[in-house]
C-alpha positions in Angstrom: 27.8 -23.4 37.0 31.2 -22.2 36.0 32.5 -18.6 35.8 32.1 -18.4 32.1 28.5 -19.7 32.3 27.6 -17.2 34.8 29.1 -14.4 32.5 27.2 -15.7 29.6 23.9 -15.9 31.6 24.5 -12.4 32.9 25.3 -11.1 29.5 22.1 -12.6 28.0 19.7 -11.6 30.8 20.9 -7.9 30.7 21.4 -7.6 26.8 25.1 -6.9 27.3 28.2 -7.9 25.4 30.2 -10.7 26.9 33.1 -8.5 27.4 31.1 -6.0 29.4 29.4 -8.7 31.3 32.9 -10.4 32.2 34.1 -6.9 33.4 31.1 -6.5 35.7 31.4 -10.1 37.1 35.2 -9.8 37.5 34.6 -6.4 39.4 32.3 -8.0 41.8 34.8 -10.9 42.4 37.6 -8.7 42.8 35.9 -6.3 45.2 34.9 -9.4 47.4 38.5 -10.6 47.2 40.1 -7.3 48.1 37.7 -6.8 51.1 38.5 -10.2 52.4 42.3 -9.5 51.9 41.7 -6.4 54.2 40.1 -8.7 56.8 36.7 -7.1 56.2 33.5 -9.2 56.3 31.3 -9.1 53.1 27.6 -9.4 53.8 25.3 -10.1 50.9 21.9 -9.9 52.6 19.7 -13.0 51.7 22.6 -14.7 50.0 25.3 -15.1 52.7 28.4 -13.8 54.3 32.1 -14.1 53.4 34.5 -13.9 56.2 38.3 -14.7 57.0 39.1 -17.1 59.7 42.5 -18.0 61.4 43.4 -21.5 61.4 45.6 -23.1 64.1 48.5 -25.3 63.1 48.0 -29.0 63.5 49.8 -32.2 63.3 48.7 -34.6 60.6 49.8 -37.5 58.5 51.4 -37.0 55.0 49.1 -39.0 52.9 51.9 -40.2 50.5 54.5 -41.1 53.1 52.3 -41.8 56.1 54.8 -39.7 58.2 53.7 -37.3 60.8 54.1 -33.6 59.7 53.1 -30.2 61.1 50.7 -27.9 59.1 51.5 -24.3 59.8 48.8 -21.8 61.0 47.1 -19.9 58.3 44.1 -18.0 57.2 41.0 -19.1 55.1 38.1 -17.5 53.4 34.8 -19.0 54.7 31.3 -18.7 53.4 28.0 -19.0 55.5 24.8 -19.1 53.6 22.0 -16.8 54.4 18.5 -17.6 55.1 17.3 -16.8 51.5 20.0 -19.2 50.0 19.2 -21.9 52.5 15.4 -21.7 51.9 16.0 -21.8 48.1 18.1 -25.0 48.4 16.0 -26.6 51.0 12.5 -25.2 51.1 10.9 -28.0 53.1 13.3 -27.4 56.1 11.4 -24.4 57.2 8.0 -26.2 57.1 9.3 -28.7 59.7 9.6 -26.1 62.5 
């Protein structure tokens, strides 16, 4: 599902104009982005958790030239799915316990 498909689905399910739905969806994405930029954890119970992790620098090979290179340290947004999402994606997994 793309962002525009999500907006269209939201607009249809809530009887809203596409512009209003787009503003609502953009607000949610912007709020999550801003919280992560402030190094805050975003917890959506039953869906999952967005967090920021620090990555160490590492040596690797340049895929084009095959020469070794150093990747600098950085930060990355990560997502860990919640139980509700995991169960929706793989309902049989819970039955095996």
